C-alpha positions in Angstrom: -15.7 147.8 -82.1 -16.7 144.2 -82.6 -18.8 142.1 -80.2 -18.2 138.5 -79.2 -19.7 135.9 -81.4 -23.1 134.4 -80.5 -25.5 131.8 -81.6 -28.8 132.9 -83.1 -31.6 131.0 -81.3 -33.9 131.1 -84.4 -31.4 129.9 -87.0 -29.0 128.0 -84.8 -26.2 129.8 -86.8 -23.3 131.8 -85.3 -23.0 135.5 -85.9 -21.4 138.7 -84.6 -22.0 142.5 -84.7 -19.5 145.1 -85.7 -19.3 148.8 -86.7 -17.9 149.6 -90.1 -15.5 152.5 -90.8 -18.4 154.9 -91.1 -19.7 153.9 -87.6 -22.7 152.0 -89.0 -23.6 148.9 -87.0 -23.8 145.7 -89.0 -24.1 141.9 -88.4 -22.2 139.1 -90.0 -24.4 136.0 -90.0 -24.7 132.4 -91.2 -21.6 130.7 -89.7 -22.1 127.0 -89.1 -19.7 126.8 -86.2 -18.3 129.1 -83.5 -14.8 128.6 -84.9 -15.8 129.8 -88.3 -17.4 132.9 -86.8 -14.3 133.6 -84.7 -12.0 133.2 -87.7 -14.2 135.6 -89.8 -14.2 138.0 -86.9 -10.4 138.0 -86.6 -10.0 138.6 -90.3 -12.5 141.5 -90.2 -10.7 143.1 -87.3 -7.5 143.0 -89.3 -9.2 144.5 -92.3 -10.8 147.3 -90.3 -7.4 148.1 -88.7 -6.0 148.5 -92.2 -8.8 150.9 -93.1 -10.5 148.5 -95.4 -14.3 148.5 -95.4 -15.9 145.1 -95.3 -17.5 144.0 -98.6 -20.9 145.4 -99.2 -22.8 142.2 -100.1 -25.7 144.3 -101.6 -23.8 145.9 -104.4 -24.4 144.2 -107.8 -21.8 144.1 -110.6 -24.0 146.4 -112.7 -24.2 149.0 -110.0 -20.5 148.9 -109.6 -20.0 149.2 -113.3 -22.2 152.2 -113.5 -20.4 153.9 -110.6 -17.1 153.1 -112.3 -18.3 154.7 -115.6 -19.7 157.8 -113.9 -17.0 158.5 -111.3 -13.9 157.3 -113.1 -14.3 156.8 -116.9 -16.3 159.9 -117.6 -13.6 162.0 -115.9 -10.3 160.3 -116.7 -10.9 158.5 -120.1 -11.2 159.7 -123.6 -14.7 159.7 -125.2 -13.8 156.9 -127.5 -12.7 154.7 -124.6 -15.9 155.6 -122.7 -18.0 154.5 -125.7 -16.1 151.3 -126.1 -16.5 150.4 -122.4 -20.3 151.1 -122.7 -20.5 148.6 -125.5 -18.5 145.9 -123.7 -20.7 146.2 -120.6 -24.1 146.4 -122.3 -23.5 143.7 -125.0 -21.2 141.2 -123.2 -20.4 141.7 -119.6 -23.8 142.8 -118.0 -25.7 139.9 -119.6 -23.4 137.5 -117.8 -22.6 139.2 -114.5 -24.9 142.2 -114.3 -27.4 141.1 -111.6 -24.8 139.1 -109.6 -23.5 140.6 -106.4 -19.8 141.7 -106.4 -19.0 139.3 -103.6 -20.7 136.4 -105.4 -18.4 136.5 -108.5 -15.5 134.1 -108.2 -12.4 133.5 -110.3 -14.0 130.3 -111.6 -17.0 132.3 -112.8 -14.8 134.7 -114.7 -13.2 131.7 -116.3 -16.7 130.5 -117.4 -17.3 133.9 -118.9 -14.0 133.8 -120.8 -14.8 130.3 -122.1 -18.3 131.4 -123.3 -16.8 134.4 -125.1 -14.2 132.3 -126.8 -16.7 129.6 -127.7 -18.9 132.3 -129.5 -16.0 133.2 -131.8 -14.3 136.1 -130.1 -10.6 136.5 -130.4 -8.3 136.3 -127.3 -7.4 139.9 -127.7 -11.1 140.9 -127.6 -11.9 138.7 -124.6 -8.9 140.2 -122.8 -10.4 143.7 -123.3 -13.5 142.4 -121.5 -11.7 140.8 -118.5 -9.4 143.9 -118.2 -12.5 146.1 -117.9 -14.0 143.7 -115.3 -10.7 143.9 -113.4 -10.6 147.7 -113.6 -14.1 147.8 -112.1 -13.1 145.6 -109.2 -9.9 147.6 -108.6 -12.0 150.8 -108.5 -14.3 149.3 -105.9 -11.4 148.1 -103.9 -9.8 151.5 -104.0 -13.1 152.9 -102.9 -13.1 150.6 -99.9 -16.2 148.7 -101.0 -14.7 145.2 -101.5 -11.4 143.5 -100.7 -10.8 141.1 -103.6 -10.6 141.0 -107.4 -11.7 137.7 -109.0 -10.6 138.9 -112.5 -6.9 139.2 -111.6 -4.6 137.1 -113.8 -7.4 136.1 -116.2 -5.5 137.1 -119.4 -5.5 134.8 -122.4 -2.4 134.4 -124.6 -2.9 136.4 -127.7 -1.9 135.5 -131.2 -0.9 138.9 -132.6 -1.8 140.4 -135.9 -4.1 137.6 -137.1 -6.6 140.2 -138.1 -4.2 142.7 -139.7 -4.7 143.1 -143.4 -2.4 145.3 -145.5 -3.2 145.9 -149.2 -0.6 144.8 -151.7 0.9 147.4 -154.1 -1.3 146.3 -157.0 -4.4 146.5 -154.8 -3.5 150.0 -153.8 -3.1 151.1 -157.5 -6.4 149.5 -158.5 -8.3 150.9 -155.5 -7.0 154.5 -156.1 -7.7 154.3 -159.8 -11.3 153.1 -159.4 -12.1 155.5 -156.6 -10.7 158.5 -158.5 -13.0 157.7 -161.4 -16.2 156.9 -159.5 -15.9 158.8 -156.2 -13.7 161.8 -156.8 -15.0 163.5 -153.6 -13.7 160.5 -151.6 -10.4 160.1 -153.5 -8.4 162.8 -151.6 -9.3 161.2 -148.2 -8.5 157.7 -149.4 -5.2 158.9 -150.9 -4.2 160.7 -147.7 -5.1 157.7 -145.5 -3.0 155.4 -147.6 0.0 157.7 -147.8 0.2 159.1 -144.3 -1.1 156.3 -142.1 -3.4 158.7 -140.2 -6.1 157.3 -138.2 -9.7 157.8 -139.3 -10.5 160.2 -136.4 -7.3 162.2 -137.2 -8.4 162.6 -140.8 -11.9 163.7 -139.8 -10.5 166.3 -137.5 -7.8 167.6 -139.9 -8.0 171.3 -140.7 -6.4 173.2 -143.5 -4.3 175.3 -141.1 -2.6 172.1 -139.9 -0.9 171.6 -143.3 2.4 173.3 -144.0 2.8 173.4 -147.8 6.4 174.6 -147.7 7.8 171.9 -145.3 5.4 169.3 -146.6 4.3 168.3 -143.1 0.9 167.7 -141.5 0.5 168.5 -137.8 -1.7 166.0 -136.1 -3.0 167.5 -132.9 -6.7 166.5 -132.7 -9.0 163.6 -133.2 -12.8 163.3 -134.0 -14.6 160.2 -132.7 -18.2 159.6 -131.5 -19.2 163.1 -132.2 -16.5 164.7 -130.1 -13.1 166.5 -130.7 -10.2 165.2 -128.6 -6.5 164.6 -128.7 -4.7 162.0 -130.8 -4.8 158.5 -129.4 -1.7 158.7 -127.3 -2.3 162.3 -126.4 0.7 163.6 -128.2 1.0 165.9 -131.2 3.0 164.6 -134.1 4.0 165.7 -137.6 3.9 163.4 -140.6 5.6 164.0 -144.0 3.8 164.4 -147.3 5.0 163.3 -150.7 4.9 165.7 -153.6 2.0 163.8 -155.1 0.0 164.1 -151.8 0.6 167.8 -151.8 -0.7 168.0 -155.4 -3.8 165.9 -154.5 -4.6 168.1 -151.5 -4.1 171.4 -153.3 -6.4 170.3 -156.1 -9.0 169.1 -153.5 -8.9 172.4 -151.6 -10.5 174.1 -154.6 -13.4 171.7 -154.6 -13.6 171.0 -150.8 -17.0 172.1 -149.2 -16.6 175.1 -147.0 -17.6 175.1 -143.4 -17.0 176.9 -140.1 -14.5 174.3 -138.9 -12.1 174.7 -141.8 -12.1 170.9 -142.3 -10.0 169.2 -145.0 -12.3 166.2 -145.3 -15.8 167.4 -144.3 -19.1 166.0 -145.4 -21.1 167.6 -148.2 -22.4 170.3 -145.8 -18.9 171.2 -144.6 -19.4 169.5 -141.2 -17.6 166.6 -139.5 -17.9 163.3 -141.3 -19.9 160.4 -139.8 -17.8 157.3 -139.8 -20.6 154.8 -140.5 -22.0 156.9 -143.4 -18.5 157.3 -145.0 -17.9 153.5 -144.8 -21.4 152.7 -146.2 -21.5 155.3 -149.0 -17.8 155.5 -150.1 -15.3 153.2 -148.5 -17.0 149.8 -149.0 -18.3 150.6 -152.5 -14.8 151.7 -153.5 -13.4 148.3 -152.3 -16.2 146.5 -154.2 -15.5 148.3 -157.4 -11.8 147.5 -157.1 -12.6 143.8 -156.5 -11.0 143.9 -153.1 -12.4 141.8 -150.2 -13.8 143.9 -147.4 -11.2 145.4 -145.0 -11.4 147.9 -142.2 -10.6 151.5 -142.8 -7.9 151.1 -140.1 -6.2 148.6 -142.4 -5.2 151.5 -144.7 -2.9 152.5 -141.8 -1.3 149.0 -141.9 -1.1 149.4 -145.7 0.9 152.6 -145.3 3.4 150.9 -142.9 3.7 147.9 -145.3 4.4 150.2 -148.3 7.2 152.0 -146.3 8.8 148.9 -145.1 8.6 147.2 -148.5 10.6 150.1 -149.9 13.4 149.8 -147.3 12.3 152.6 -145.0 13.8 152.2 -141.5 11.4 150.9 -138.7 12.2 154.0 -136.6 10.7 156.3 -139.3 7.6 154.1 -139.6 7.2 154.4 -135.8 7.4 158.2 -136.0 5.0 158.5 -138.9 2.4 156.3 -137.2 2.8 157.9 -133.8 3.5 154.7 -131.9 4.7 155.2 -128.3 7.6 152.7 -128.8 9.5 151.1 -131.6 8.7 147.7 -130.0 5.1 148.3 -130.7 5.8 149.0 -134.4 8.1 146.0 -134.7 5.6 143.7 -133.0 2.9 144.8 -135.5 4.8 144.7 -138.7 8.1 142.8 -138.9 6.3 139.5 -139.8 3.4 141.0 -141.7 4.8 141.9 -145.1 5.4 139.2 -147.8 7.0 141.9 -150.0 9.6 142.6 -147.4 10.3 139.0 -146.9 10.7 138.5 -150.6 13.1 141.4 -150.8 15.2 139.8 -148.0 15.2 136.4 -149.7 16.4 138.1 -152.9 19.1 139.9 -151.0 20.2 136.6 -149.4 20.4 135.1 -152.9 22.6 138.0 -154.1 24.8 137.7 -151.1 25.4 133.9 -151.5 25.9 134.3 -155.2 28.6 136.8 -154.7 30.6 134.4 -152.5 30.4 131.4 -154.8 33.9 130.0 -155.4 35.4 130.7 -158.8 36.1 127.7 -160.9 39.8 127.2 -161.6 41.5 124.8 -164.0 44.4 123.4 -162.1 47.2 122.3 -164.5 49.0 119.1 -163.4 52.7 119.4 -163.8 53.9 117.7 -166.9 50.7 117.9 -168.8 
């Protein structure tokens, strides 16, 4: 399959011919010494015997990324994941690696990319998303027998969790709801439901009236609407969340005023169609925050607010996990156990009460003869 090494009379470099797994004849060139060529030849023989195709030096990272998106992501990933990957590649990864050959990129270059991302203000968790995607592209190409190594392996930064999480305090929730009900009554039911169910934005946009059970006071969450498409909830599992009596009242009142549409949506736009996330944020959510005097937060922080309200009122962590639809209780605890000042204050007050109850009782000891 592989010829003996030879010296090229024109370049004075050593080279050898071989046939890849598809039977195509190729040449490995550019070795300074015969020993280097023989070593590379031996390694190539081993790789071919294992069924591994030698690296295609012509494939650029951008070409590999496009193949990964077309042949893997579009088939196996959710639309929201696909859109996220497209943004990472276009805005951050391709500008750095796009025109480079897959075989040219080294672990040191990946470290340079990581440093550049951190230096421009991106968090460790965000940079880890980029390097994870790079690694997935390389893994895909390795599994496709195009290359043999992954320079993005073990390039994970240590993350400081929850630095970006913002949960509204109880007084902020009251103010926000009060102002919104007065100024944006058409947005109030959506806002109220988000705060008191912890549903994700896409789950709220996809919610239909037939998913609400007024008798058991439960909402069935079995679909999600993001990037103009209907899909499953984030973890792919259906869940049921409980409704308070007040939420039931708010939704029943809203049903009488809700715009009608073919999709039977609980929170449609004015035409009865699916909401546009950017439009909702611009026209309703951000103005509501401003009128309430609250610094800008993400809509997703309403989900964190719901968790904080539950925990601040003594609700078990397991219940919070179930309501939010987290895959494990560890995930819920990692997110919220250190987040809530109200919970911490309650614990401190409890400690004070405990220690007070065990204070020794003062006794007057009478000395004999007095």
